[in-house]
N, C-alpha and C positions, 0 to 999 in steps of 0.2 A: 427894710429898715425897722428898727425897734422904736416904739414911743417911749423914750427914756423918762423916768420918773421926775427927774429934776436935772438941771444943768450943772454938771461937775466935770472937771478935766482930769483925766489921768495921763495927760500928755507926758511923755518921757518915762513913764513907768513900764516896767516889764512885769506882766501879770502871767503866772503859771496856773492853769486850771486842769486838775485830774478829773477823770470821769466825763470828759468833754464830748464823748460821743453820744451821750444821753440828752434827753429833752431839756432837763433842768440846767445842767452845766453848759450845754450848748448855747442855750439862751444867754447865760452869763458871758460866755466868750464873745458872742456877738455884741453884747452891751458894752463890755469893757473896750473892745476894738473900736466901736462907734464913739466911745468917750475919749479916744485918743491913745489908748494904751498900745503897747506892742505885746501881743498875746500869743502864748505858747499853749496850744490845745493838746492835752495828753489823754490817750485812751488805748485800751487793749486792741480796739477796732480801728485799725490804721485807716482803712478806707473811709470811715465816717469822719475823722478828724482831718484827713487830707481834703476831703469834699467841703467841710466846714471852712477850712482855711482859704480854699480857693473862692468860696463864696464871699468871704470877708474881704479878701484882696480885690475881688471884682467890684466891690463897693467902695474901694479906695482906701481900705484899712490895712493895718499891719498885723498879719497873723500867720503862724506856722503850725502845721499839725505834726505830731510825732506819736509813733507806737510806743506805749510804755505799760509795762506790767507793774503795778504799785506794790506788788509782793515780792519784787526782785530787786535788791538793793543795787547790784552791780549794773543791771540794765537801766535803772534810774540814773545812776551815776553817768552812764554813757549818754542818756538823753540830756543830762544837765550840761555836759560838754557841748552838745549840739546847740542848746539854747544859748549858752554864753557866746558861741560863735555867731549864731544867727541874730540874736536880739539883745544879749547882754545879761548882766547878773539880775537875779530875781528881786523885785521889790514887794510884790504881793503874791502869796500862794493861796490858792482856793483848793482845799482838799474835798473834792467832790465825788470821788470814787467811793463806791459802797454798794450795798444791795443784800437781798436775802437769797435763800436756796430752798427748793421744795423739800430736800432731805432733812431740813431743819424746821419744818412746818407740820403741825398737827392737822388732822382732817376735821376735828371737832373743837369747838370752844370749850366744852365741858366734857370731862372724861366719862361721867355717868351717862352721856347721851351716845357715846361711841357705839357704832354697830359693828358686827363682825366683819373682818377684813379691812376696816378702816385703820389709818395710821394714828396711833395714840402717842402720848408722851413717852410711853415705854418703848416705842418703836423708832424714836428719833435716831437718825444715823450719826454717830460721834464724828465721822468724817465731814458730814454736812454742817454740823454745828461748829466744828473747828474752822471750816472754810469761811463761814459767815463772820466769825470773830476775827479771823486774820483779815478778810477783805475790808471790814469796816474800821477796825482798830489799827492793825499794822499797816493797812492801806492808807492810814492817816499818818502814823508815826514815821514810816520810811521815807515818804516824799518830804516830810518836814526835816528830817535829818539831812537829806540831800540839798534841798533848796534854801532852807533857812540859814545855812552857813553863809550864803551871800549877804543876807540881812545882818548877821551877826558881825560880819567884817566891816560893813558900812555903818553899824550901829544905828540901823534904821529899817523899818519893814513892817509888813502886816501879814498875818496868818488867819485865814477864815476857813473854819471847819464846817462841815455839814452834819448836824446832829438830826434829830427827828422828835416828833411829839411822843414817840414811843419811850424816849429817854425819861419823860416825866412820869407817865403812867403806861405800863406795858400793855400792848394789845394782845387779845387772845390769839391763839394759833401760832404765834411767831416769837417764841421765848428767846431764841438765839439772836435774832435781829434786834429785839427790844433791849436785851442786855448789852449787845455790842454797841448800840447808840448811846446808851447811858454811859458806857466806857468812853465814848468820843466826847461827850459833854464834860466828864470828869477830867479827861486829858486836856481839854481846852483851857480849863481853869489851872491845871498843873503847869501848862506851857506859859500861860499868862504871868504866873508867879516866877517861874524859872528864868524867863527872859526879861523880867520887869526892869532890870538895870541896864539892858542893852539897846533900848529904844525900840524893840519889837513888841508890837501889840498883837494879841491873840484872842478871837472872839469866834462865835459860831452862830449860825441860824439854825432854827428848828422848824422846818417847813411842816405845814399841816398836810392835808391829803390832796395830792396832785394826781392827776391822770397821766401816767408815763407809759412807756413800752413795757416796763417790768410788771406793772400791776393792772393793765388795762383788762385782761381776762378775768381778773378777780372782781373788778368793779362793774363790768358790763357783760351782758349775754351777747351771744352772736347776733341777735336781731337789734342790738343796740340799747335794750332796756336794762335798767339797773339791776344788779344782783341783790340778793338778800343782805350781803355784807355791805354793799354800797349804800343801801337804804338805811342801815343802822348807822353808818357814818354820818350821813346827812341829817338824820334825826338828832344826832348828838352834837351837831354843828349849829350854833344859834343863827348863823347867816344862811343855813340851808344850802350850801353850795361847796363845790371843791375850789381849791386855790389854783390860779393859773401861774404857770412858770414865771411870766413876766412880772407878777405881783411880788416876787421875791427881790426884784432889783433895787427897790428903794432901800430895803434893809441891807442888802449887800453893798451898795455904793456908799451908804452911811457909814457902816462898820469899817470900810476900806478907805474912807477919806480921812487922811491924816489931820486935816483942819477941822472937820465936823466932829470927829470922834477921837480927838487927841488924848483925852483922859479916860477913854473906855477901853478896858481890857478885861478878859475873864468873864465876858457876858455871853449868855446863850439866849438869842432873841427868837421867841416864837412868832411865826408868821402863819397863822392857822385858821383864819376866818372865825375866831372865837371858840374853837373847840376846847382849848384848855380851861376856859373860863366857865364852862357849863357843867353843872353838877348832874344833870339828867332829870332835874325836878324843876 
């Protein structure tokens, strides 16, 4: 069971979460289910979301796991039909699917420090860059096209996107991921405006640095000690620590709560342990 940040009920709400096979969104699935929602957990990793759903049901909650590729519109449409059959029309959509790719990452922070044989900016693979942009931007756009239709018909609903601190100030080495998350933030504001007359709110969270399955090897050495990059991150974070996945839940619940955030739309909320507030001096 998760220690929920405050008492809020999502009873009767159908919540769809993409990227639910990961640590961050898997925690959201558990939290929404515990708060009374009927949750659809979507991920390319079917085994992960099926297991997650089984664990939620074992605790007495309502959750179903579905294999879904957020880059395939027809497949998403098929999953939507299953969600309608099993749980009902979507009330809250959490677009959590995203990520980076090594082919779109440089080996060095600064080009003049690159050694022979290392991957520089000029060696970035266009296909890798394209994949990162598609996964993060289109992977947010396509599920919204599929599931927000339920909300538009009911003239009520909430979309929550997952942006990043990279969207504010790009991190070194990961130009594609930083640019793609900036696009997610911009798209969040666009959606908030586009749907303003329909009763649909759209916001985003911008998580700080969390330890996940995707970045664990970048942050810690095999012996468990922090890498040089990890030390730089912590030295640039006033609180001197990483963010825990459960620490996102307060912001997530607040933005998705129609009563608490009824007038809030088009907002990107940093949850970053102070990273964005520190100038480095």
